mmCIF entry with sequence, helices, sheets and N, C-alpha, C, O atoms, coordinates in Angstrom:
data_MODEL
# 
_entry.id   MODEL 
# 
_entity.id                         1 
_entity.type                       polymer 
_entity.pdbx_number_of_molecules   1 
# 
_entity_poly.entity_id                      1 
_entity_poly.type                           'polypeptide(L)' 
_entity_poly.nstd_linkage                   no 
_entity_poly.nstd_monomer                   no 
_entity_poly.pdbx_seq_one_letter_code       MSIYPLEYLQHMFDETKYLIDRVEGLSKEEFIQDDTRLFWN 
_entity_poly.pdbx_seq_one_letter_code_can   MSIYPLEYLQHMFDETKYLIDRVEGLSKEEFIQDDTRLFWN 
_entity_poly.pdbx_strand_id                 A 
# 
loop_
_entity_poly_seq.entity_id 
_entity_poly_seq.num 
_entity_poly_seq.mon_id 
_entity_poly_seq.hetero 
1 1  MET n 
1 2  SER n 
1 3  ILE n 
1 4  TYR n 
1 5  PRO n 
1 6  LEU n 
1 7  GLU n 
1 8  TYR n 
1 9  LEU n 
1 10 GLN n 
1 11 HIS n 
1 12 MET n 
1 13 PHE n 
1 14 ASP n 
1 15 GLU n 
1 16 THR n 
1 17 LYS n 
1 18 TYR n 
1 19 LEU n 
1 20 ILE n 
1 21 ASP n 
1 22 ARG n 
1 23 VAL n 
1 24 GLU n 
1 25 GLY n 
1 26 LEU n 
1 27 SER n 
1 28 LYS n 
1 29 GLU n 
1 30 GLU n 
1 31 PHE n 
1 32 ILE n 
1 33 GLN n 
1 34 ASP n 
1 35 ASP n 
1 36 THR n 
1 37 ARG n 
1 38 LEU n 
1 39 PHE n 
1 40 TRP n 
1 41 ASN n 
# 
_struct_asym.id          A 
_struct_asym.entity_id   1 
# 
loop_
_struct_conf.conf_type_id 
_struct_conf.id 
_struct_conf.pdbx_PDB_helix_id 
_struct_conf.beg_label_comp_id 
_struct_conf.beg_label_asym_id 
_struct_conf.beg_label_seq_id 
_struct_conf.pdbx_beg_PDB_ins_code 
_struct_conf.end_label_comp_id 
_struct_conf.end_label_asym_id 
_struct_conf.end_label_seq_id 
_struct_conf.pdbx_end_PDB_ins_code 
_struct_conf.beg_auth_comp_id 
_struct_conf.beg_auth_asym_id 
_struct_conf.beg_auth_seq_id 
_struct_conf.end_auth_comp_id 
_struct_conf.end_auth_asym_id 
_struct_conf.end_auth_seq_id 
_struct_conf.pdbx_PDB_helix_class 
_struct_conf.details 
_struct_conf.pdbx_PDB_helix_length 
HELX_P HELX_P1 AA1 PRO A 5  ? VAL A 23 ? PRO A 5  VAL A 23 1 ? 19 
HELX_P HELX_P2 AA2 LYS A 28 ? GLN A 33 ? LYS A 28 GLN A 33 1 ? 6  
# 
_struct_conf_type.id          HELX_P 
_struct_conf_type.criteria    ? 
_struct_conf_type.reference   ? 
# 
loop_
_atom_site.group_PDB 
_atom_site.id 
_atom_site.type_symbol 
_atom_site.label_atom_id 
_atom_site.label_alt_id 
_atom_site.label_comp_id 
_atom_site.label_asym_id 
_atom_site.label_entity_id 
_atom_site.label_seq_id 
_atom_site.pdbx_PDB_ins_code 
_atom_site.Cartn_x 
_atom_site.Cartn_y 
_atom_site.Cartn_z 
_atom_site.occupancy 
_atom_site.B_iso_or_equiv 
_atom_site.pdbx_formal_charge 
_atom_site.auth_seq_id 
_atom_site.auth_comp_id 
_atom_site.auth_asym_id 
_atom_site.auth_atom_id 
_atom_site.pdbx_PDB_model_num 
ATOM 1   N N  . MET A 1 1  ? -14.954 8.161   -5.556  1.00 0.00 ? 1  MET A N  1 
ATOM 2   C CA . MET A 1 1  ? -14.577 8.325   -4.171  1.00 0.00 ? 1  MET A CA 1 
ATOM 3   C C  . MET A 1 1  ? -15.306 9.552   -3.623  1.00 0.00 ? 1  MET A C  1 
ATOM 4   O O  . MET A 1 1  ? -15.474 10.560  -4.311  1.00 0.00 ? 1  MET A O  1 
ATOM 5   N N  . SER A 1 2  ? -15.718 9.439   -2.408  1.00 0.00 ? 2  SER A N  1 
ATOM 6   C CA . SER A 1 2  ? -16.433 10.512  -1.739  1.00 0.00 ? 2  SER A CA 1 
ATOM 7   C C  . SER A 1 2  ? -15.504 11.684  -1.443  1.00 0.00 ? 2  SER A C  1 
ATOM 8   O O  . SER A 1 2  ? -14.298 11.514  -1.266  1.00 0.00 ? 2  SER A O  1 
ATOM 9   N N  . ILE A 1 3  ? -16.086 12.861  -1.395  1.00 0.00 ? 3  ILE A N  1 
ATOM 10  C CA . ILE A 1 3  ? -15.301 14.050  -1.054  1.00 0.00 ? 3  ILE A CA 1 
ATOM 11  C C  . ILE A 1 3  ? -15.355 14.356  0.437   1.00 0.00 ? 3  ILE A C  1 
ATOM 12  O O  . ILE A 1 3  ? -14.727 15.311  0.895   1.00 0.00 ? 3  ILE A O  1 
ATOM 13  N N  . TYR A 1 4  ? -16.087 13.569  1.188   1.00 0.00 ? 4  TYR A N  1 
ATOM 14  C CA . TYR A 1 4  ? -16.176 13.806  2.621   1.00 0.00 ? 4  TYR A CA 1 
ATOM 15  C C  . TYR A 1 4  ? -14.858 13.429  3.294   1.00 0.00 ? 4  TYR A C  1 
ATOM 16  O O  . TYR A 1 4  ? -14.317 12.354  3.036   1.00 0.00 ? 4  TYR A O  1 
ATOM 17  N N  . PRO A 1 5  ? -14.340 14.306  4.156   1.00 0.00 ? 5  PRO A N  1 
ATOM 18  C CA . PRO A 1 5  ? -13.022 14.063  4.764   1.00 0.00 ? 5  PRO A CA 1 
ATOM 19  C C  . PRO A 1 5  ? -12.898 12.719  5.478   1.00 0.00 ? 5  PRO A C  1 
ATOM 20  O O  . PRO A 1 5  ? -11.880 12.043  5.331   1.00 0.00 ? 5  PRO A O  1 
ATOM 21  N N  . LEU A 1 6  ? -13.892 12.324  6.234   1.00 0.00 ? 6  LEU A N  1 
ATOM 22  C CA . LEU A 1 6  ? -13.792 11.058  6.959   1.00 0.00 ? 6  LEU A CA 1 
ATOM 23  C C  . LEU A 1 6  ? -13.713 9.872   6.001   1.00 0.00 ? 6  LEU A C  1 
ATOM 24  O O  . LEU A 1 6  ? -12.942 8.941   6.231   1.00 0.00 ? 6  LEU A O  1 
ATOM 25  N N  . GLU A 1 7  ? -14.493 9.898   4.944   1.00 0.00 ? 7  GLU A N  1 
ATOM 26  C CA . GLU A 1 7  ? -14.451 8.805   3.977   1.00 0.00 ? 7  GLU A CA 1 
ATOM 27  C C  . GLU A 1 7  ? -13.133 8.808   3.206   1.00 0.00 ? 7  GLU A C  1 
ATOM 28  O O  . GLU A 1 7  ? -12.610 7.745   2.875   1.00 0.00 ? 7  GLU A O  1 
ATOM 29  N N  . TYR A 1 8  ? -12.600 9.974   2.922   1.00 0.00 ? 8  TYR A N  1 
ATOM 30  C CA . TYR A 1 8  ? -11.307 10.085  2.262   1.00 0.00 ? 8  TYR A CA 1 
ATOM 31  C C  . TYR A 1 8  ? -10.209 9.505   3.152   1.00 0.00 ? 8  TYR A C  1 
ATOM 32  O O  . TYR A 1 8  ? -9.357  8.754   2.678   1.00 0.00 ? 8  TYR A O  1 
ATOM 33  N N  . LEU A 1 9  ? -10.227 9.848   4.428   1.00 0.00 ? 9  LEU A N  1 
ATOM 34  C CA . LEU A 1 9  ? -9.249  9.306   5.363   1.00 0.00 ? 9  LEU A CA 1 
ATOM 35  C C  . LEU A 1 9  ? -9.387  7.796   5.500   1.00 0.00 ? 9  LEU A C  1 
ATOM 36  O O  . LEU A 1 9  ? -8.381  7.093   5.602   1.00 0.00 ? 9  LEU A O  1 
ATOM 37  N N  . GLN A 1 10 ? -10.620 7.285   5.504   1.00 0.00 ? 10 GLN A N  1 
ATOM 38  C CA . GLN A 1 10 ? -10.837 5.844   5.588   1.00 0.00 ? 10 GLN A CA 1 
ATOM 39  C C  . GLN A 1 10 ? -10.250 5.150   4.366   1.00 0.00 ? 10 GLN A C  1 
ATOM 40  O O  . GLN A 1 10 ? -9.650  4.082   4.476   1.00 0.00 ? 10 GLN A O  1 
ATOM 41  N N  . HIS A 1 11 ? -10.429 5.764   3.207   1.00 0.00 ? 11 HIS A N  1 
ATOM 42  C CA . HIS A 1 11 ? -9.859  5.199   1.981   1.00 0.00 ? 11 HIS A CA 1 
ATOM 43  C C  . HIS A 1 11 ? -8.335  5.162   2.068   1.00 0.00 ? 11 HIS A C  1 
ATOM 44  O O  . HIS A 1 11 ? -7.719  4.160   1.704   1.00 0.00 ? 11 HIS A O  1 
ATOM 45  N N  . MET A 1 12 ? -7.726  6.240   2.544   1.00 0.00 ? 12 MET A N  1 
ATOM 46  C CA . MET A 1 12 ? -6.271  6.277   2.701   1.00 0.00 ? 12 MET A CA 1 
ATOM 47  C C  . MET A 1 12 ? -5.807  5.199   3.676   1.00 0.00 ? 12 MET A C  1 
ATOM 48  O O  . MET A 1 12 ? -4.798  4.536   3.436   1.00 0.00 ? 12 MET A O  1 
ATOM 49  N N  . PHE A 1 13 ? -6.536  5.024   4.767   1.00 0.00 ? 13 PHE A N  1 
ATOM 50  C CA . PHE A 1 13 ? -6.208  3.987   5.748   1.00 0.00 ? 13 PHE A CA 1 
ATOM 51  C C  . PHE A 1 13 ? -6.284  2.607   5.107   1.00 0.00 ? 13 PHE A C  1 
ATOM 52  O O  . PHE A 1 13 ? -5.381  1.789   5.285   1.00 0.00 ? 13 PHE A O  1 
ATOM 53  N N  . ASP A 1 14 ? -7.350  2.345   4.368   1.00 0.00 ? 14 ASP A N  1 
ATOM 54  C CA . ASP A 1 14 ? -7.525  1.040   3.718   1.00 0.00 ? 14 ASP A CA 1 
ATOM 55  C C  . ASP A 1 14 ? -6.403  0.758   2.729   1.00 0.00 ? 14 ASP A C  1 
ATOM 56  O O  . ASP A 1 14 ? -5.887  -0.359  2.682   1.00 0.00 ? 14 ASP A O  1 
ATOM 57  N N  . GLU A 1 15 ? -6.020  1.753   1.941   1.00 0.00 ? 15 GLU A N  1 
ATOM 58  C CA . GLU A 1 15 ? -4.933  1.578   0.979   1.00 0.00 ? 15 GLU A CA 1 
ATOM 59  C C  . GLU A 1 15 ? -3.609  1.325   1.688   1.00 0.00 ? 15 GLU A C  1 
ATOM 60  O O  . GLU A 1 15 ? -2.824  0.479   1.260   1.00 0.00 ? 15 GLU A O  1 
ATOM 61  N N  . THR A 1 16 ? -3.359  2.056   2.769   1.00 0.00 ? 16 THR A N  1 
ATOM 62  C CA . THR A 1 16 ? -2.123  1.871   3.529   1.00 0.00 ? 16 THR A CA 1 
ATOM 63  C C  . THR A 1 16 ? -2.064  0.486   4.130   1.00 0.00 ? 16 THR A C  1 
ATOM 64  O O  . THR A 1 16 ? -1.022  -0.168  4.079   1.00 0.00 ? 16 THR A O  1 
ATOM 65  N N  . LYS A 1 17 ? -3.178  0.022   4.704   1.00 0.00 ? 17 LYS A N  1 
ATOM 66  C CA . LYS A 1 17 ? -3.227  -1.321  5.280   1.00 0.00 ? 17 LYS A CA 1 
ATOM 67  C C  . LYS A 1 17 ? -2.974  -2.379  4.207   1.00 0.00 ? 17 LYS A C  1 
ATOM 68  O O  . LYS A 1 17 ? -2.254  -3.348  4.445   1.00 0.00 ? 17 LYS A O  1 
ATOM 69  N N  . TYR A 1 18 ? -3.558  -2.194  3.044   1.00 0.00 ? 18 TYR A N  1 
ATOM 70  C CA . TYR A 1 18 ? -3.330  -3.139  1.946   1.00 0.00 ? 18 TYR A CA 1 
ATOM 71  C C  . TYR A 1 18 ? -1.844  -3.209  1.605   1.00 0.00 ? 18 TYR A C  1 
ATOM 72  O O  . TYR A 1 18 ? -1.291  -4.299  1.457   1.00 0.00 ? 18 TYR A O  1 
ATOM 73  N N  . LEU A 1 19 ? -1.195  -2.048  1.480   1.00 0.00 ? 19 LEU A N  1 
ATOM 74  C CA . LEU A 1 19 ? 0.223   -2.026  1.123   1.00 0.00 ? 19 LEU A CA 1 
ATOM 75  C C  . LEU A 1 19 ? 1.084   -2.686  2.197   1.00 0.00 ? 19 LEU A C  1 
ATOM 76  O O  . LEU A 1 19 ? 2.004   -3.442  1.885   1.00 0.00 ? 19 LEU A O  1 
ATOM 77  N N  . ILE A 1 20 ? 0.786   -2.401  3.447   1.00 0.00 ? 20 ILE A N  1 
ATOM 78  C CA . ILE A 1 20 ? 1.542   -3.015  4.543   1.00 0.00 ? 20 ILE A CA 1 
ATOM 79  C C  . ILE A 1 20 ? 1.365   -4.529  4.532   1.00 0.00 ? 20 ILE A C  1 
ATOM 80  O O  . ILE A 1 20 ? 2.335   -5.274  4.675   1.00 0.00 ? 20 ILE A O  1 
ATOM 81  N N  . ASP A 1 21 ? 0.121   -4.981  4.361   1.00 0.00 ? 21 ASP A N  1 
ATOM 82  C CA . ASP A 1 21 ? -0.144  -6.421  4.313   1.00 0.00 ? 21 ASP A CA 1 
ATOM 83  C C  . ASP A 1 21 ? 0.549   -7.068  3.109   1.00 0.00 ? 21 ASP A C  1 
ATOM 84  O O  . ASP A 1 21 ? 1.011   -8.206  3.191   1.00 0.00 ? 21 ASP A O  1 
ATOM 85  N N  . ARG A 1 22 ? 0.617   -6.343  2.004   1.00 0.00 ? 22 ARG A N  1 
ATOM 86  C CA . ARG A 1 22 ? 1.193   -6.878  0.762   1.00 0.00 ? 22 ARG A CA 1 
ATOM 87  C C  . ARG A 1 22 ? 2.696   -7.106  0.888   1.00 0.00 ? 22 ARG A C  1 
ATOM 88  O O  . ARG A 1 22 ? 3.221   -8.070  0.332   1.00 0.00 ? 22 ARG A O  1 
ATOM 89  N N  . VAL A 1 23 ? 3.389   -6.238  1.605   1.00 0.00 ? 23 VAL A N  1 
ATOM 90  C CA . VAL A 1 23 ? 4.847   -6.354  1.680   1.00 0.00 ? 23 VAL A CA 1 
ATOM 91  C C  . VAL A 1 23 ? 5.328   -7.068  2.937   1.00 0.00 ? 23 VAL A C  1 
ATOM 92  O O  . VAL A 1 23 ? 6.515   -7.374  3.059   1.00 0.00 ? 23 VAL A O  1 
ATOM 93  N N  . GLU A 1 24 ? 4.431   -7.334  3.859   1.00 0.00 ? 24 GLU A N  1 
ATOM 94  C CA . GLU A 1 24 ? 4.839   -7.998  5.104   1.00 0.00 ? 24 GLU A CA 1 
ATOM 95  C C  . GLU A 1 24 ? 5.456   -9.357  4.807   1.00 0.00 ? 24 GLU A C  1 
ATOM 96  O O  . GLU A 1 24 ? 4.883   -10.167 4.078   1.00 0.00 ? 24 GLU A O  1 
ATOM 97  N N  . GLY A 1 25 ? 6.607   -9.594  5.369   1.00 0.00 ? 25 GLY A N  1 
ATOM 98  C CA . GLY A 1 25 ? 7.271   -10.880 5.209   1.00 0.00 ? 25 GLY A CA 1 
ATOM 99  C C  . GLY A 1 25 ? 8.164   -10.984 3.992   1.00 0.00 ? 25 GLY A C  1 
ATOM 100 O O  . GLY A 1 25 ? 8.859   -11.987 3.828   1.00 0.00 ? 25 GLY A O  1 
ATOM 101 N N  . LEU A 1 26 ? 8.166   -9.974  3.132   1.00 0.00 ? 26 LEU A N  1 
ATOM 102 C CA . LEU A 1 26 ? 9.043   -10.014 1.966   1.00 0.00 ? 26 LEU A CA 1 
ATOM 103 C C  . LEU A 1 26 ? 10.437  -9.534  2.349   1.00 0.00 ? 26 LEU A C  1 
ATOM 104 O O  . LEU A 1 26 ? 10.598  -8.605  3.141   1.00 0.00 ? 26 LEU A O  1 
ATOM 105 N N  . SER A 1 27 ? 11.417  -10.172 1.781   1.00 0.00 ? 27 SER A N  1 
ATOM 106 C CA . SER A 1 27 ? 12.783  -9.668  1.935   1.00 0.00 ? 27 SER A CA 1 
ATOM 107 C C  . SER A 1 27 ? 12.944  -8.478  0.993   1.00 0.00 ? 27 SER A C  1 
ATOM 108 O O  . SER A 1 27 ? 12.102  -8.240  0.127   1.00 0.00 ? 27 SER A O  1 
ATOM 109 N N  . LYS A 1 28 ? 14.025  -7.744  1.171   1.00 0.00 ? 28 LYS A N  1 
ATOM 110 C CA . LYS A 1 28 ? 14.296  -6.617  0.279   1.00 0.00 ? 28 LYS A CA 1 
ATOM 111 C C  . LYS A 1 28 ? 14.408  -7.101  -1.165  1.00 0.00 ? 28 LYS A C  1 
ATOM 112 O O  . LYS A 1 28 ? 13.896  -6.458  -2.081  1.00 0.00 ? 28 LYS A O  1 
ATOM 113 N N  . GLU A 1 29 ? 15.071  -8.224  -1.362  1.00 0.00 ? 29 GLU A N  1 
ATOM 114 C CA . GLU A 1 29 ? 15.244  -8.764  -2.707  1.00 0.00 ? 29 GLU A CA 1 
ATOM 115 C C  . GLU A 1 29 ? 13.901  -9.170  -3.328  1.00 0.00 ? 29 GLU A C  1 
ATOM 116 O O  . GLU A 1 29 ? 13.645  -8.897  -4.501  1.00 0.00 ? 29 GLU A O  1 
ATOM 117 N N  . GLU A 1 30 ? 13.051  -9.820  -2.535  1.00 0.00 ? 30 GLU A N  1 
ATOM 118 C CA . GLU A 1 30 ? 11.731  -10.214 -3.040  1.00 0.00 ? 30 GLU A CA 1 
ATOM 119 C C  . GLU A 1 30 ? 10.910  -8.984  -3.402  1.00 0.00 ? 30 GLU A C  1 
ATOM 120 O O  . GLU A 1 30 ? 10.225  -8.965  -4.424  1.00 0.00 ? 30 GLU A O  1 
ATOM 121 N N  . PHE A 1 31 ? 10.983  -7.968  -2.566  1.00 0.00 ? 31 PHE A N  1 
ATOM 122 C CA . PHE A 1 31 ? 10.238  -6.745  -2.825  1.00 0.00 ? 31 PHE A CA 1 
ATOM 123 C C  . PHE A 1 31 ? 10.709  -6.085  -4.116  1.00 0.00 ? 31 PHE A C  1 
ATOM 124 O O  . PHE A 1 31 ? 9.897   -5.664  -4.940  1.00 0.00 ? 31 PHE A O  1 
ATOM 125 N N  . ILE A 1 32 ? 12.015  -5.998  -4.284  1.00 0.00 ? 32 ILE A N  1 
ATOM 126 C CA . ILE A 1 32 ? 12.576  -5.359  -5.472  1.00 0.00 ? 32 ILE A CA 1 
ATOM 127 C C  . ILE A 1 32 ? 12.224  -6.136  -6.736  1.00 0.00 ? 32 ILE A C  1 
ATOM 128 O O  . ILE A 1 32 ? 11.995  -5.530  -7.782  1.00 0.00 ? 32 ILE A O  1 
ATOM 129 N N  . GLN A 1 33 ? 12.177  -7.461  -6.662  1.00 0.00 ? 33 GLN A N  1 
ATOM 130 C CA . GLN A 1 33 ? 11.875  -8.285  -7.834  1.00 0.00 ? 33 GLN A CA 1 
ATOM 131 C C  . GLN A 1 33 ? 10.387  -8.350  -8.147  1.00 0.00 ? 33 GLN A C  1 
ATOM 132 O O  . GLN A 1 33 ? 10.011  -8.834  -9.214  1.00 0.00 ? 33 GLN A O  1 
ATOM 133 N N  . ASP A 1 34 ? 9.544   -7.882  -7.259  1.00 0.00 ? 34 ASP A N  1 
ATOM 134 C CA . ASP A 1 34 ? 8.091   -7.924  -7.459  1.00 0.00 ? 34 ASP A CA 1 
ATOM 135 C C  . ASP A 1 34 ? 7.685   -6.812  -8.427  1.00 0.00 ? 34 ASP A C  1 
ATOM 136 O O  . ASP A 1 34 ? 7.767   -5.630  -8.094  1.00 0.00 ? 34 ASP A O  1 
ATOM 137 N N  . ASP A 1 35 ? 7.249   -7.199  -9.624  1.00 0.00 ? 35 ASP A N  1 
ATOM 138 C CA . ASP A 1 35 ? 6.872   -6.216  -10.651 1.00 0.00 ? 35 ASP A CA 1 
ATOM 139 C C  . ASP A 1 35 ? 5.606   -5.437  -10.304 1.00 0.00 ? 35 ASP A C  1 
ATOM 140 O O  . ASP A 1 35 ? 5.305   -4.438  -10.956 1.00 0.00 ? 35 ASP A O  1 
ATOM 141 N N  . THR A 1 36 ? 4.869   -5.871  -9.302  1.00 0.00 ? 36 THR A N  1 
ATOM 142 C CA . THR A 1 36 ? 3.644   -5.160  -8.937  1.00 0.00 ? 36 THR A CA 1 
ATOM 143 C C  . THR A 1 36 ? 3.893   -4.118  -7.849  1.00 0.00 ? 36 THR A C  1 
ATOM 144 O O  . THR A 1 36 ? 2.958   -3.441  -7.423  1.00 0.00 ? 36 THR A O  1 
ATOM 145 N N  . ARG A 1 37 ? 5.133   -3.979  -7.395  1.00 0.00 ? 37 ARG A N  1 
ATOM 146 C CA . ARG A 1 37 ? 5.438   -3.035  -6.315  1.00 0.00 ? 37 ARG A CA 1 
ATOM 147 C C  . ARG A 1 37 ? 5.290   -1.600  -6.802  1.00 0.00 ? 37 ARG A C  1 
ATOM 148 O O  . ARG A 1 37 ? 5.261   -1.324  -8.001  1.00 0.00 ? 37 ARG A O  1 
ATOM 149 N N  . LEU A 1 38 ? 5.198   -0.715  -5.848  1.00 0.00 ? 38 LEU A N  1 
ATOM 150 C CA . LEU A 1 38 ? 5.233   0.714   -6.180  1.00 0.00 ? 38 LEU A CA 1 
ATOM 151 C C  . LEU A 1 38 ? 6.651   1.094   -6.517  1.00 0.00 ? 38 LEU A C  1 
ATOM 152 O O  . LEU A 1 38 ? 7.578   0.332   -6.243  1.00 0.00 ? 38 LEU A O  1 
ATOM 153 N N  . PHE A 1 39 ? 6.831   2.210   -7.082  1.00 0.00 ? 39 PHE A N  1 
ATOM 154 C CA . PHE A 1 39 ? 8.168   2.664   -7.471  1.00 0.00 ? 39 PHE A CA 1 
ATOM 155 C C  . PHE A 1 39 ? 8.825   3.377   -6.311  1.00 0.00 ? 39 PHE A C  1 
ATOM 156 O O  . PHE A 1 39 ? 8.933   4.603   -6.302  1.00 0.00 ? 39 PHE A O  1 
ATOM 157 N N  . TRP A 1 40 ? 9.267   2.598   -5.324  1.00 0.00 ? 40 TRP A N  1 
ATOM 158 C CA . TRP A 1 40 ? 9.954   3.117   -4.145  1.00 0.00 ? 40 TRP A CA 1 
ATOM 159 C C  . TRP A 1 40 ? 11.432  2.868   -4.322  1.00 0.00 ? 40 TRP A C  1 
ATOM 160 O O  . TRP A 1 40 ? 11.846  1.727   -4.525  1.00 0.00 ? 40 TRP A O  1 
ATOM 161 N N  . ASN A 1 41 ? 12.206  3.872   -4.251  1.00 0.00 ? 41 ASN A N  1 
ATOM 162 C CA . ASN A 1 41 ? 13.666  3.730   -4.331  1.00 0.00 ? 41 ASN A CA 1 
ATOM 163 C C  . ASN A 1 41 ? 14.308  4.559   -3.276  1.00 0.00 ? 41 ASN A C  1 
ATOM 164 O O  . ASN A 1 41 ? 15.534  4.581   -3.169  1.00 0.00 ? 41 ASN A O  1 
# 
């Protein structure tokens, strides 16, 4: 990963978008049962 601030921010944006897209439409139960989820409690 690049050390340039703009590229770092772009990477953070891309990761955030991926996570939002991944959980969109899931119920709380589906999210909790998904073994690939992050450890959010």
